[in-house]
C-alpha positions as CSV (number, residue, x, y, z in Angstrom):
1,M,13.3,13.2,-4.1
2,V,9.6,12.3,-4.0
3,K,8.1,12.8,-0.6
4,K,6.1,9.7,0.6
5,L,2.9,10.2,2.4
6,P,2.7,8.9,6.0
7,L,0.3,6.3,7.4
8,G,-3.2,7.5,8.4
9,K,-5.6,10.0,6.9
10,L,-4.5,12.2,4.0
11,N,-3.3,15.6,5.0
12,F,-6.4,17.7,5.3
13,D,-5.0,20.7,3.3
14,L,-4.0,18.3,0.5
15,L,-7.3,16.5,0.6
16,E,-9.2,19.8,0.5
17,R,-7.1,20.9,-2.5
18,L,-7.8,17.7,-4.4
19,L,-11.5,17.7,-3.7
20,G,-11.7,21.3,-5.1
21,K,-9.6,20.4,-8.1
22,Y,-11.3,17.2,-9.1
23,P,-15.0,17.6,-8.3
24,G,-16.4,15.4,-11.1
25,V,-19.8,16.3,-12.4
26,M,-21.8,18.6,-10.2
27,D,-25.4,17.6,-9.4
28,E,-27.9,20.0,-7.8
29,R,-29.4,17.2,-5.8
30,L,-26.2,16.8,-3.9
31,V,-27.0,18.5,-0.5
32,V,-23.7,17.5,1.3
33,G,-20.8,16.4,-0.8
34,P,-17.1,15.7,-0.2
35,R,-15.6,18.0,2.5
36,V,-13.1,17.7,5.3
37,G,-15.0,16.8,8.4
38,E,-18.2,15.7,6.6
39,D,-18.1,11.9,6.6
40,A,-21.3,11.0,4.7
41,A,-22.9,12.4,1.5
42,V,-26.5,13.6,1.5
43,I,-28.6,13.3,-1.7
44,D,-32.0,14.9,-2.2
45,F,-35.0,12.8,-3.0
46,P,-38.6,14.2,-3.2
47,D,-39.7,13.3,0.3
48,R,-36.5,12.5,2.1
49,Y,-32.7,12.5,2.0
50,L,-30.5,9.5,1.1
51,V,-27.3,9.4,3.2
52,A,-24.4,7.5,1.7
53,K,-21.1,6.5,3.3
54,T,-17.9,4.5,2.3
55,D,-15.2,3.5,4.8
56,P,-12.5,0.8,4.9
57,I,-11.4,-1.3,7.8
58,T,-7.6,-1.5,7.7
59,Y,-6.2,-1.6,11.2
60,A,-8.3,-4.5,12.6
61,M,-8.2,-8.0,11.3
62,D,-10.2,-9.9,14.0
63,E,-14.0,-9.3,13.5
64,I,-13.2,-7.2,10.4
65,G,-16.6,-7.8,8.8
66,W,-18.5,-6.9,12.0
67,Y,-16.3,-3.7,12.2
68,A,-17.2,-2.7,8.6
69,V,-20.9,-2.7,9.2
70,H,-20.8,-0.7,12.5
71,I,-18.2,1.8,11.4
72,N,-20.2,2.7,8.2
73,A,-23.5,2.7,10.1
74,N,-22.1,5.2,12.6
75,D,-21.4,7.8,9.9
76,V,-24.9,7.4,8.5
77,A,-26.5,7.7,11.9
78,I,-24.7,10.9,12.8
79,R,-26.7,12.5,9.9
80,G,-29.8,11.6,11.9
81,A,-30.5,8.8,9.4
82,K,-31.3,5.2,10.0
83,P,-28.8,2.8,8.4
84,R,-30.7,0.6,5.9
85,W,-28.6,-0.9,3.1
86,F,-25.0,-2.2,3.0
87,Q,-22.5,-3.1,0.3
88,P,-19.1,-4.6,1.2
89,A,-16.1,-5.0,-1.0
90,I,-13.9,-7.8,0.5
91,L,-10.2,-7.9,-0.6
92,L,-8.3,-11.0,0.4
93,P,-4.5,-11.6,0.4
94,E,-3.1,-13.8,-2.4
95,G,-1.8,-17.1,-1.2
96,R,-3.3,-16.8,2.3
97,A,-7.1,-16.7,1.7
98,T,-9.1,-19.8,2.5
99,E,-12.8,-20.7,2.2
100,D,-12.9,-20.6,6.0
101,V,-11.6,-17.0,6.1
102,V,-14.1,-15.9,3.5
103,E,-17.0,-17.6,5.3
104,E,-16.0,-16.1,8.6
105,I,-16.0,-12.5,7.2
106,F,-19.4,-13.2,5.4
107,G,-20.8,-14.4,8.7
108,Q,-19.5,-11.4,10.6
109,I,-21.1,-9.0,8.1
110,S,-24.4,-11.0,8.2
111,R,-24.6,-11.1,12.0
112,A,-23.9,-7.3,12.3
113,C,-26.5,-6.5,9.6
114,R,-29.1,-8.8,11.1
115,D,-28.7,-7.3,14.6
116,M,-29.1,-3.8,13.2
117,G,-31.9,-4.4,10.8
118,I,-29.7,-3.7,7.7
119,T,-30.1,-5.3,4.3
120,I,-27.1,-6.5,2.4
121,V,-27.8,-5.3,-1.2
122,G,-24.7,-6.4,-3.0
123,G,-20.9,-6.0,-3.0
124,H,-17.7,-7.6,-4.3
125,T,-15.1,-10.2,-3.3
126,E,-11.7,-10.9,-4.8
127,I,-8.3,-12.3,-4.1
128,S,-5.8,-9.4,-4.5
129,P,-2.0,-9.3,-4.9
130,G,0.2,-7.2,-2.6
131,L,-2.0,-7.5,0.6
132,D,-0.8,-9.0,3.9
133,R,-4.2,-9.1,5.5
134,P,-7.9,-8.9,4.5
135,I,-9.4,-5.5,3.9
136,V,-13.1,-4.8,3.9
137,V,-14.4,-1.6,2.3
138,G,-18.1,-0.9,3.2
139,S,-20.7,1.3,1.7
140,M,-23.7,2.1,3.8
141,F,-26.9,3.9,2.9
142,G,-29.7,5.3,5.0
143,E,-32.6,7.8,4.9
144,V,-33.7,10.7,7.0
145,E,-36.6,13.1,7.1
146,K,-35.4,16.4,5.6
147,A,-36.2,18.3,8.8
148,K,-34.1,15.9,10.9
149,L,-30.8,16.1,8.9
150,V,-27.7,16.8,11.0
151,T,-24.3,17.8,9.6
152,T,-20.9,18.0,11.1
153,S,-20.6,21.6,9.9
154,G,-23.6,23.0,11.9
155,A,-21.9,23.8,15.2
156,R,-22.7,27.3,16.5
157,T,-20.9,29.7,18.9
158,G,-22.2,29.1,22.4
159,D,-23.1,25.5,21.8
160,N,-22.2,22.9,24.5
161,I,-20.1,19.9,23.3
162,L,-21.1,16.5,24.6
163,L,-19.2,13.2,24.5
164,T,-20.8,9.8,24.9
165,K,-19.2,6.7,26.5
166,G,-15.6,8.0,26.6
167,I,-12.6,7.7,24.4
168,V,-10.3,5.0,22.9
169,I,-13.1,2.4,22.9
170,E,-12.1,1.0,19.5
171,G,-8.4,1.5,20.2
172,T,-8.7,-0.6,23.4
173,A,-10.2,-3.5,21.4
174,I,-7.7,-3.2,18.6
175,I,-4.7,-3.2,20.9
176,A,-5.9,-6.2,22.9
177,R,-6.8,-8.2,19.8
178,E,-3.8,-7.3,17.7
179,K,-1.2,-7.4,20.5
180,R,-2.6,-10.2,22.6
181,E,0.4,-12.4,22.6
182,D,2.7,-9.5,23.4
183,L,0.5,-8.4,26.2
184,R,0.5,-11.9,27.7
185,K,4.3,-11.8,27.7
186,R,4.2,-8.4,29.4
187,G,2.2,-10.0,32.3
188,Y,-1.4,-9.1,31.4
189,D,-3.9,-11.8,32.5
190,E,-6.6,-13.4,30.3
191,G,-9.5,-11.7,32.2
192,F,-8.1,-8.2,31.4
193,L,-7.3,-9.1,27.8
194,Q,-10.8,-10.5,27.2
195,R,-12.5,-7.5,28.8
196,C,-10.5,-5.2,26.5
197,M,-11.2,-7.3,23.4
198,D,-14.9,-7.1,24.3
199,Y,-14.8,-3.3,24.1
200,L,-16.1,-3.9,20.6
201,Y,-19.4,-4.8,22.2
202,E,-19.3,-3.1,25.6
203,P,-19.2,-0.1,25.7
204,G,-19.3,-0.9,22.0
205,I,-18.1,0.8,18.9
206,S,-21.6,1.6,17.6
207,V,-23.0,5.2,18.1
208,V,-26.2,4.5,16.2
209,K,-28.3,4.4,19.3
210,D,-26.6,7.5,20.7
211,A,-27.1,9.5,17.5
212,L,-30.7,8.6,16.9
213,L,-31.6,9.3,20.5
214,A,-29.9,12.7,20.4
215,N,-31.7,13.6,17.1
216,Q,-35.1,13.6,18.9
217,F,-33.9,17.1,20.0
218,E,-32.5,20.1,18.1
219,I,-28.9,19.2,17.4
220,H,-26.6,21.5,15.5
221,S,-23.7,19.1,14.8
222,M,-22.8,15.4,15.3
223,H,-19.5,13.6,14.6
224,D,-18.0,10.3,15.5
225,P,-14.3,10.6,15.9
226,T,-12.4,7.6,14.5
227,E,-8.9,7.8,13.1
228,G,-6.8,10.4,14.8
229,G,-8.9,10.0,18.0
230,L,-11.0,12.6,19.8
231,A,-8.5,15.5,19.1
232,T,-8.7,15.0,15.3
233,G,-12.5,14.5,15.5
234,L,-12.9,17.8,17.3
235,Y,-10.6,19.5,14.8
236,E,-12.7,18.1,11.9
237,M,-15.9,19.4,13.5
238,A,-14.4,22.9,14.2
239,R,-12.9,23.1,10.7
240,A,-16.2,22.0,9.0
241,S,-18.2,24.5,11.1
242,R,-15.7,27.3,10.9
243,V,-15.7,27.7,14.7
244,G,-13.3,27.6,17.6
245,M,-13.6,25.4,20.7
246,L,-12.7,25.3,24.4
247,I,-12.3,21.7,25.5
248,Y,-12.5,20.8,29.2
249,G,-9.7,18.2,29.3
250,D,-10.6,17.0,32.8
251,K,-14.1,16.2,31.7
252,I,-13.0,13.8,29.0
253,D,-13.9,10.2,30.1
254,L,-11.0,7.8,29.7
255,L,-11.7,4.3,31.0
256,P,-9.0,2.8,33.2
257,D,-8.4,-0.2,30.8
258,S,-7.9,2.2,27.9
259,E,-5.6,4.4,29.9
260,R,-3.5,1.4,30.9
261,L,-3.1,0.0,27.3
262,C,-2.3,3.5,25.9
263,A,0.4,3.9,28.6
264,E,1.8,0.5,27.8
265,Y,2.5,1.4,24.2
266,G,3.2,5.1,24.8
267,L,0.0,6.2,22.9
268,N,-1.7,9.6,23.4
269,P,-5.3,8.7,24.2
270,L,-6.6,11.9,22.6
271,G,-5.0,10.8,19.3
272,T,-6.0,7.1,19.4
273,I,-8.8,5.7,17.2
274,T,-12.0,6.0,19.1
275,S,-15.0,4.6,17.3
276,G,-17.8,4.3,19.8
277,S,-17.5,7.9,21.0
278,L,-20.1,10.4,19.7
279,V,-19.4,14.1,19.8
280,L,-22.3,16.5,19.4
281,A,-23.0,20.2,19.7
282,A,-26.3,21.8,20.7
283,D,-27.4,25.0,22.4
284,P,-27.3,24.7,26.3
285,E,-31.0,24.1,26.6
286,N,-31.1,21.2,24.1
287,A,-27.8,19.9,25.3
288,Q,-29.3,19.5,28.8
289,K,-32.3,17.6,27.3
290,V,-29.9,15.3,25.4
291,L,-27.8,14.8,28.5
292,E,-30.9,13.8,30.5
293,A,-32.1,11.5,27.8
294,Y,-28.7,9.7,27.7
295,L,-28.7,9.3,31.5
296,N,-32.2,7.8,31.4
297,A,-31.0,5.4,28.7
298,D,-27.9,4.5,30.8
299,I,-25.5,6.0,28.2
300,R,-22.4,7.6,29.7
301,V,-22.2,11.2,28.7
302,S,-20.3,14.4,29.8
303,V,-20.1,18.0,28.7
304,I,-16.5,18.3,27.5
305,G,-16.5,21.8,26.0
306,R,-18.0,24.9,24.4
307,I,-18.1,26.2,20.8
308,E,-16.3,29.6,20.5
309,E,-15.7,32.0,17.7
310,K,-13.3,30.8,15.0
311,S,-10.7,33.4,16.1
312,F,-10.4,31.7,19.5
313,G,-8.8,28.7,18.0
314,I,-9.1,25.1,19.4
315,K,-8.0,25.1,23.0
316,I,-7.9,22.6,25.8
317,L,-8.2,23.5,29.5
318,R,-6.3,21.3,31.9
319,D,-5.4,21.8,35.5
320,G,-6.4,25.4,35.2
321,K,-4.2,26.1,32.2
322,I,-5.3,26.7,28.6
323,G,-3.2,25.5,25.6
324,D,-3.7,24.5,22.0
325,L,-5.4,21.2,21.4
326,K,-2.8,19.1,19.5
327,W,-4.1,16.8,16.7
328,S,-2.8,14.7,13.8
329,E,-4.1,13.0,10.7
330,K,-1.8,10.0,11.7
331,D,-3.5,7.9,14.4
332,E,-1.5,6.8,17.4
333,I,-2.6,3.2,16.9
334,T,-0.3,3.0,13.8
335,R,2.6,2.9,16.2
336,I,1.7,-0.6,17.5
337,F,2.1,-1.9,13.9
338,E,5.5,-0.3,13.2
């Protein structure tokens, strides 16, 4: 019997095997290529690096074009690069697509790019069979000075781990937007629902400002956890850097609205999609400088852990007890669609 793959990210061991088995043509100008935990490619140019990223939007339907720009911009920015150019591929469901739907998605993409100073350089649009909702696959490109490049794989033993804003920012918006009618029936008022829907904008799913501000200092690693939540994002950073971690569970910022919605649908907040959160690693001295810069810029931030030797594993400290940090390639948010 053929084993079917579950929803969510591809199993990391399988993905790593496939990347090693099917590398394509190797190019000496490829500085950072496909690896588990590394979300954007880096290509060498004479005076700078080009950073390239591709990511689809599949869970969210409302504001899907706006999502696509910001999610892809995040992965460019965590390299220390400024997002500059965007190419979307828009796939629309057969029999359900209308001119109004297409125009709405185009408008969302244009608005997001205009707000961030990003140029739309091309793309593709088609009506596709077998879809039940629109899908937008974005490709974002940016550039960074060579001395300012940051990778996910650069975390070092002794580094402090910082987290901006808190977790489940994107998950809160998705739950409120996709389950709005169900939540109304469960007794949630319009004010609460609108506030949660607006988590897209405040605290916001963009980490571009967070990442570029942090990169004024010496940062060893940056990562924006998305699918699989904070727990999977931390695992990806640890795996890419070949290090261990001790996470201070009581220091992880979970906003009350997010906690309430996760509890309503039985979702583990640590495993719920969390675009809008930036995780970074830096030595204690630079971590303190970044923390102060964030506080001066009114960006919520907390020190949530420390990088350890790989042999330590990935642990979480809660209520004075240390245990293994549990993670999964399958995001908790998929449960609201089942």
